[in-house]
N, C-alpha and C positions, 0 to 999 in steps of 0.2 A: 723597226730597228732588229739587225740580230747581233747580239754581242756574244763572241766566242773568247775562249782563254788566249792570253796572250803566248802561252807554248806553241798553242795549235799556227797562231797568227806568224811566229818565228818559224816553224815547221813548214808552212806551207809559202814561205817567202813573201808573205803579201805586202812587205814593206817597198819590194821592188815595183809595185802598183798602187802604192799610198796617194791618196788624193792629198792636192797640195794643201798647205797650213792654212791657206783662206777658207777653207771648206770645214779647218777642224773645230770641233767644239769643246766645251768642259763638261765634265759630267760629276753627279755627287754620288759616293760610294753609300752603301748601308750605314757604314760606320761615319758618315758625314765629310770624308776625305774628298777634297776637289781634287778631278784627274783629268788631265787633258786625253781625248780620246782620239786615236788612231784610227783611220777608215781607209776600205780599199774596195774595188769592183772585186767580185768575186762568184762562181757560179755555182750555186746551190741547189743541189737534189732533195726534192719534197716528194718522196714517194716516186711517181712516175712522172713528175716536171722536175725540170731543170730552169732556174731563173737565174738572170743577171741582176745582180743586187749588190747594195753595199752592206759591207761587215764591218764591225767596230770592235776595236778591245781598247785597253789601256795596260800600261804596264804593271805585271803581277797580277794580272785577272785572271783567276781561276773558274769563272763560271761562263755558260752556256745560257743565253737566254735571247727569247724571240718575243719581239713585239705584239699587242693584238692590232697594232696596225699594219703590221707587215702580213698578217693572217686574214684579216677581214674578209677580203675576198675569197675566203677558201672555206670549205667545210672542214672542220675540225674536230676531231673527236680525244677527249683525254678520257685515259684510264688509268686512274692512280694506283690503283693496285698493282699494277705490270708495270708503272713510271714508262708508260709509253705515249706519245702525242703522235696522232695520224692525221696529217692534212691530204685532202683531196681539192681537186679541181672543182668547184660550184658553178658550175655551168649557166644556171638559172641567174645568177647574180653575180656575175665577175667583172667588173670595170676595168680589169687587167693594168690599173695603174703600177703593180710591181712589176708586170713582166713587158712593160714598156722599152 
């Protein structure tokens, strides 16, 4: 899952390609609030890779988050001191489930 800020979702006009309500889910925030999640298809650039995937948000969300399930097919390097996440294609163990 890729969670993006509400402001970004609106700026990119992703509501124009929002998935039907039948696919919507409810999520729970860190503070325990239940929110309706809004999802849309989007092309996401990860270094040299461009993937068509689903991005999700909820009203007033200010955070960006990428889930482990999304990046499990890729080599990822987290550099905390630089606040940097590097994602590379792992050609030895890529099931391509996120790139279908």
